[in-house]
C-alpha positions in Angstrom: -98.9 284.3 -191.3 -102.6 284.9 -191.9 -103.4 283.5 -188.5 -100.8 285.8 -186.9 -102.3 288.8 -188.7 -105.7 288.1 -187.3 -104.6 288.1 -183.7 -106.4 290.8 -181.6 -103.2 292.5 -180.6 -102.1 292.8 -184.3 -105.5 294.0 -185.4 -105.7 296.6 -182.7 -102.1 297.8 -183.3 -102.6 298.1 -187.1 -105.9 299.9 -186.5 -104.4 302.4 -184.2 -101.5 303.1 -186.6 -103.9 303.8 -189.5 -106.1 306.1 -187.4 -103.1 307.9 -185.8 -101.7 308.8 -189.2 -105.0 309.5 -191.0 -106.7 311.6 -188.3 -103.4 313.4 -187.3 -102.8 314.5 -190.9 -106.5 315.5 -191.4 -106.3 317.9 -188.5 -103.1 319.5 -189.8 -104.8 321.1 -192.9 -106.1 324.0 -190.9 -102.5 325.3 -190.5 -102.4 325.8 -194.3 -105.3 328.2 -194.4 -103.4 331.5 -193.8 -100.1 330.8 -195.7 -101.9 329.2 -198.8 -104.6 332.0 -199.1 -102.0 334.7 -198.7 -99.5 333.3 -201.1 -102.0 332.2 -203.8 -104.5 335.2 -203.2 -107.4 332.9 -202.4 -110.3 333.8 -200.2 -111.0 331.9 -197.0 -114.2 330.6 -198.6 -112.3 329.0 -201.5 -109.8 327.2 -199.2 -112.6 326.2 -196.8 -114.7 324.9 -199.7 -111.8 322.5 -200.7 -111.6 321.1 -197.2 -115.4 321.0 -197.0 -115.4 318.9 -200.2 -113.0 316.5 -198.5 -115.3 316.1 -195.6 -118.3 315.6 -197.7 -116.6 313.0 -200.0 -115.2 311.3 -196.9 -118.8 311.0 -195.5 -120.4 309.8 -198.8 -117.6 307.2 -199.3 -118.0 305.7 -195.8 -121.1 303.6 -196.3 -119.7 302.1 -199.6 -116.3 301.5 -198.0 -118.0 299.9 -195.0 -120.1 297.6 -197.2 -116.9 296.5 -199.1 -115.1 296.0 -195.8 -118.0 293.9 -194.4 -117.8 291.7 -197.5 -114.1 291.5 -198.4 -112.4 292.6 -195.2 -111.0 295.9 -194.0 -107.5 295.4 -195.1 -108.1 295.8 -198.8 -110.2 298.8 -198.3 -107.7 300.5 -196.1 -104.9 299.8 -198.6 -106.8 301.7 -201.3 -107.6 304.5 -198.8 -103.9 305.0 -197.9 -102.9 305.1 -201.5 -105.6 307.6 -202.5 -104.9 309.8 -199.4 -101.1 309.9 -200.1 -101.6 310.7 -203.8 -104.2 313.4 -203.1 -102.0 315.2 -200.5 -98.9 314.9 -202.7 -100.6 316.4 -205.8 -101.8 319.3 -203.7 -98.3 320.7 -203.7 -98.9 321.6 -207.3 -102.5 322.9 -206.7 -102.3 326.6 -207.6 -106.0 327.0 -208.3 -109.0 326.3 -205.9 -110.4 323.7 -208.3 -107.2 321.7 -208.3 -107.1 321.9 -204.5 -110.7 320.6 -204.4 -109.8 317.7 -206.7 -106.6 316.6 -204.8 -107.1 317.3 -201.1 -110.9 317.4 -201.5 -111.9 314.5 -203.6 -108.9 312.2 -203.5 -108.2 312.9 -199.9 -111.8 312.4 -199.0 -112.0 309.0 -200.7 -108.8 308.0 -198.9 -110.2 309.0 -195.5 -113.5 307.3 -196.3 -111.7 304.0 -197.1 -109.4 304.2 -194.1 -111.6 306.1 -191.6 -113.3 305.3 -188.4 -116.2 303.2 -189.7 -113.9 300.7 -191.5 -111.1 300.5 -189.0 -113.2 300.5 -185.8 -115.4 297.7 -187.1 -112.4 295.5 -187.7 -111.1 296.3 -184.2 -114.4 295.6 -182.6 -114.8 292.2 -184.3 -111.3 291.2 -183.1 -112.2 291.3 -179.4 -114.9 289.7 -177.2 -118.2 291.7 -176.9 -117.4 292.9 -173.4 -114.2 294.6 -174.7 -115.6 296.1 -177.9 -116.4 299.5 -176.4 -112.9 299.9 -175.0 -111.3 298.7 -178.3 -113.2 301.4 -180.2 -112.1 303.9 -177.6 -108.5 302.9 -178.0 -108.7 303.3 -181.8 -110.3 306.7 -181.4 -107.7 307.7 -178.9 -105.0 306.8 -181.4 -106.6 309.3 -183.8 -106.4 312.0 -181.1 -102.8 311.0 -180.4 -102.0 311.7 -184.1 -103.5 315.1 -183.8 -101.4 315.8 -180.8 -98.2 314.6 -182.4 -98.5 315.6 -186.1 -100.0 319.0 -185.8 -96.9 320.6 -184.2 -94.6 318.7 -186.5 -96.5 320.0 -189.5 -96.4 323.5 -188.1 -92.6 323.4 -187.9 -92.2 321.9 -191.3 -94.6 324.5 -192.8 -92.7 327.4 -191.5 -89.2 326.0 -192.3 -89.9 324.5 -195.8 -93.0 326.3 -197.0 -96.5 325.0 -197.7 -95.8 323.0 -200.9 -93.0 321.0 -199.3 -95.2 320.5 -196.2 -97.8 318.9 -198.4 -95.1 316.4 -199.6 -94.2 315.6 -196.0 -97.8 314.8 -195.2 -98.0 312.6 -198.3 -95.0 310.5 -197.2 -96.6 310.2 -193.8 -99.9 309.1 -195.3 -98.1 306.4 -197.3 -97.3 304.6 -194.1 -100.9 303.6 -193.8 -100.4 301.3 -196.7 -98.3 298.6 -195.0 -100.4 298.9 -191.8 -103.4 297.7 -193.8 -101.9 294.2 -193.7 -102.8 293.9 -190.1 -106.5 294.5 -190.9 -106.7 291.8 -193.6 -109.2 289.0 -193.6 -112.9 288.8 -194.2 -115.3 289.2 -191.3 -116.3 285.9 -189.7 -119.8 285.2 -188.4 -120.2 285.6 -184.6 -122.8 284.5 -182.1 -126.0 286.4 -182.7 -125.5 287.1 -186.4 -128.4 286.5 -188.8 -127.0 284.7 -191.8 -129.9 285.4 -194.1 -129.9 289.2 -193.7 -128.3 291.0 -196.6 -126.5 294.3 -196.5 -129.4 296.0 -198.1 -131.8 294.5 -195.6 -129.5 295.8 -192.8 -129.6 299.3 -194.2 -133.4 299.3 -194.6 -133.8 298.0 -191.1 -131.5 300.7 -189.7 -133.2 303.6 -191.6 -136.6 302.5 -190.4 -135.4 302.5 -186.8 -136.3 305.8 -185.1 -133.3 305.6 -182.7 -130.9 305.2 -185.7 -132.3 308.3 -187.4 -132.0 310.3 -184.1 -128.4 309.1 -183.8 -127.7 310.3 -187.3 -129.1 313.7 -186.4 -127.0 314.0 -183.3 -123.8 313.0 -185.2 -124.5 315.7 -187.8 -124.1 318.3 -185.0 -120.8 316.7 -183.9 -119.4 317.0 -187.4 -120.5 320.6 -187.7 -118.8 321.6 -184.4 -115.5 319.7 -184.8 -114.9 320.7 -188.5 -115.6 324.4 -187.8 -113.3 324.5 -184.8 -110.6 322.4 -186.4 -110.4 324.5 -189.5 -111.1 328.0 -188.3 -109.9 328.2 -184.7 -106.3 329.1 -185.6 -107.5 331.9 -187.9 -110.0 333.0 -185.3 -107.3 333.5 -182.8 -104.9 335.4 -185.1 -107.8 337.6 -186.1 -108.1 338.6 -182.4 -104.4 339.5 -182.2 -103.1 336.3 -180.6 -100.0 334.5 -181.8 -100.4 331.9 -184.5 -98.5 329.4 -182.3 -101.4 329.5 -179.9 -103.7 328.0 -182.5 -101.2 325.1 -183.0 -100.9 324.7 -179.2 -104.7 324.7 -178.9 -105.2 322.0 -181.5 -102.5 319.9 -179.9 -104.1 320.3 -176.5 -107.4 319.1 -178.0 -105.7 316.0 -179.2 -103.8 315.4 -176.0 -106.9 315.7 -173.7 -109.0 313.6 -176.1 -106.7 310.7 -175.7 -107.8 310.6 -172.1 -111.4 311.3 -173.1 -111.6 308.5 -175.6 -110.2 305.9 -173.3 -112.4 307.1 -170.5 -115.7 307.2 -172.4 -114.7 304.0 -174.3 -114.3 302.1 -171.0 -117.4 303.8 -169.5 -119.5 302.9 -172.5 -119.2 299.2 -171.7 -120.8 299.8 -168.3 -123.1 302.8 -168.6 -125.9 304.0 -170.9 -124.2 305.2 -174.1 -127.0 307.5 -175.1 -126.9 309.3 -171.7 -123.1 309.7 -172.0 -123.5 311.2 -175.5 -126.2 313.6 -174.2 -123.8 314.7 -171.4 -121.0 315.3 -174.0 -123.2 317.5 -176.2 -124.6 319.4 -173.2 -121.0 320.1 -171.9 -120.0 321.3 -175.4 -122.8 323.8 -175.5 -121.7 325.2 -172.2 -118.1 325.4 -173.2 -118.8 327.1 -176.5 -121.1 329.7 -174.9 -118.5 330.5 -172.3 -115.7 330.7 -174.9 -117.7 333.3 -176.9 -118.6 335.6 -174.0 -115.5 335.6 -171.8 -112.5 337.8 -172.8 -110.2 336.0 -175.2 -106.6 335.3 -174.0 -104.1 332.5 -173.7 -105.7 331.0 -170.6 -109.2 330.9 -171.9 -108.1 329.4 -175.2 -106.2 326.6 -173.4 -109.1 325.9 -171.0 -111.5 325.7 -173.9 -109.2 323.4 -175.8 -108.8 321.1 -172.9 -112.5 320.9 -172.2 -113.5 320.4 -175.8 -110.6 318.0 -176.2 -111.9 315.7 -173.5 -115.1 315.3 -175.5 -113.7 315.8 -179.0 -113.8 312.3 -180.5 -115.3 310.7 -177.5 -118.5 310.5 -179.4 -117.0 308.1 -181.9 -116.7 304.9 -179.7 -120.1 305.7 -178.0 -121.9 306.2 -181.3 -120.3 303.2 -183.0 -121.0 301.2 -179.9 -124.7 302.2 -180.0 -124.9 301.0 -183.5 -123.3 297.6 -182.5 -125.5 297.4 -179.4 -128.8 297.9 -181.4 -128.0 296.0 -184.6 -125.1 293.7 -183.8 -121.6 293.5 -185.3 -122.3 291.8 -188.6 -122.8 295.0 -190.7 -121.1 297.4 -188.3 -118.8 299.0 -190.9 -121.7 299.6 -193.2 -124.1 301.0 -190.6 -121.3 302.9 -188.9 -120.3 304.4 -192.2 -123.9 305.4 -192.9 -124.3 307.3 -189.6 -120.9 308.8 -190.1 -122.0 310.1 -193.5 -124.3 312.6 -191.6 -121.4 313.6 -189.4 -119.5 314.6 -192.5 -122.4 316.5 -194.0 -122.4 318.5 -190.8 -118.6 318.8 -191.2 -119.0 320.1 -194.8 -121.4 322.8 -193.6 -119.3 323.8 -190.6 -116.2 324.3 -192.6 -117.8 326.0 -195.6 -120.2 328.2 -193.6 -117.4 329.3 -191.4 -115.4 330.6 -194.4 -118.5 332.0 -196.2 -119.9 333.9 -193.2 -116.5 335.3 -192.4 -116.0 336.7 -195.9 -119.5 338.2 -195.8 -119.5 339.6 -192.2 -115.9 339.6 -191.1 -116.8 337.6 -188.1 -117.2 333.9 -187.0 -119.7 334.8 -184.2 -122.8 333.5 -185.9 -121.2 330.1 -186.5 -120.1 329.9 -182.9 -123.6 330.5 -181.6 -125.1 328.0 -184.2 -122.7 325.4 -182.9 -123.8 326.1 -179.3 -127.5 325.9 -180.0 -127.2 322.7 -182.1 -125.2 321.1 -179.3 -127.9 321.7 -176.8 -130.5 320.3 -179.2 -128.4 317.2 -179.8 -128.2 316.5 -176.1 -132.0 316.3 -176.0 -132.2 314.2 -179.2 -129.9 311.5 -177.8 -132.1 311.0 -174.7 -134.9 310.0 -177.0 -133.0 307.2 -178.6 -134.4 303.7 -178.1 -131.1 301.7 -177.5 -132.6 298.3 -177.0 -131.2 295.5 -179.2 -133.3 294.4 -182.1 -134.7 290.9 -182.3 -135.2 289.4 -185.7 -137.4 286.5 -186.8 -136.3 284.1 -189.6 -138.8 285.6 -191.9 -137.8 289.2 -191.2 -134.1 288.5 -191.5 -134.6 286.9 -194.9 -136.6 289.8 -196.1 -134.6 292.5 -194.4 -137.7 294.0 -192.8 -137.2 295.3 -189.3 -139.2 294.0 -186.3 -136.6 295.8 -184.1 -137.9 294.5 -180.8 -135.7 294.3 -177.8 -137.6 291.7 -175.9 -140.0 288.8 -176.3 -143.4 290.3 -176.0 -145.4 288.8 -178.8 -143.1 285.8 -178.8 -144.6 282.4 -178.2 -142.2 282.1 -175.2 -144.1 284.1 -172.8 -142.6 284.9 -169.3 -146.1 284.9 -167.9 -147.4 281.6 -169.5 -144.2 279.7 -169.2 -144.6 278.3 -172.8 -141.5 277.5 -174.7 -140.3 279.4 -177.8 -140.9 277.6 -181.1 -138.1 279.3 -183.0 -135.8 277.1 -185.1 -132.5 276.2 -183.4 -130.5 278.4 -185.8 -132.5 281.4 -184.6 -132.1 281.4 -180.9 -134.7 283.3 -178.8 -133.5 286.5 -177.2 -136.5 286.7 -174.8 -135.6 288.8 -171.8 -136.1 287.8 -168.2 -139.6 288.2 -166.7 -140.5 291.7 -165.7 -138.5 293.5 -168.4 -140.0 296.2 -170.7 -141.7 294.9 -173.8 -141.0 295.9 -177.4 -143.3 297.5 -179.9 -143.9 294.2 -181.6 -142.4 290.7 -181.5 -141.5 288.0 -183.9 -144.1 285.8 -185.5 -145.1 282.5 -184.1 
């Protein structure tokens, strides 16, 4: 049975099920904004703050969940995540005060998503397949999350209108509980793969990443992604009803985002295995800036909303396999869940600000216009930032890997194995040389002789 559960097909299927449920439910919370605030007499800021807390806790939990998954396996971490997520949503049915909403959907839901989110699940899926197929596997998992949005948002909308918001929360809790048995397919500890550095600790990997300029730029760009997606997900339905459009159009728009992102994730996931991932990310952010600018200035009607949803949907979560793939490309797969969780933490800080500022500025000004333009400008800046990322794989020496200090070179300049001199590398056999072919660009510094 353990061998069967570790087969790639089983791991990929289990990962897709977890992300389909988790991300599908997460994107359904925006539908509760109007009925909950009107019934309980909350402000939009109070409701938005609860969702913002969820996003922030989700992000802060990701590095710790990733570190636990890298050491003990993703299955146990996802099991805890599914349990926490289901309990948090279920208890929200009795949350009649904003503070209770923040503790249940916010804190408990955030911890659940952190333990069963992209960083933990995609790392397990990536390790289950050969390196050449990792980008596509991560695209497949992300597409499953988009499929959940496409499928579960309309179902939640119907349940919400027929049975009320409290019973709708219970429905979401039962759906979240289905993540618990799916965690079995992600069981097992990560095994060393070719290219791993056995002496490097998780702390050393984190220090190495944070000292890498490209990793810091990747974190900055992912912050923008979180700001955009969280604001649009949680405030687009209310924005449309404020302009006199039917509330069903908001549901249709979010479903369209999920539908088109299935194609987008599969497309960019496959393309990321053959093309420059940082350039693809730059293109995604540039296209988002153009889409948001056009959406704000053109007349708002059903056609423009659906065109905007389709365009944003194609790029929606397509950043996830490319960003996670860049982390794996630069640092390797050994601590992918930890480092992926760390970069995702900045995504969720952006999400926190996007959701909270959307509600705050609306209550202060009666308009979302300032946040729309902020999302547009930040997207353009993010496109520029991604072009400055050094995406060459790091090369570590035995001494550096044991200390956790980062030489982060991508070639062999400074290595005793010189392409010009023809001398042989003197590295020990357990630390194979990654010297590139002659004529390739050199690094900032190489390993010690």
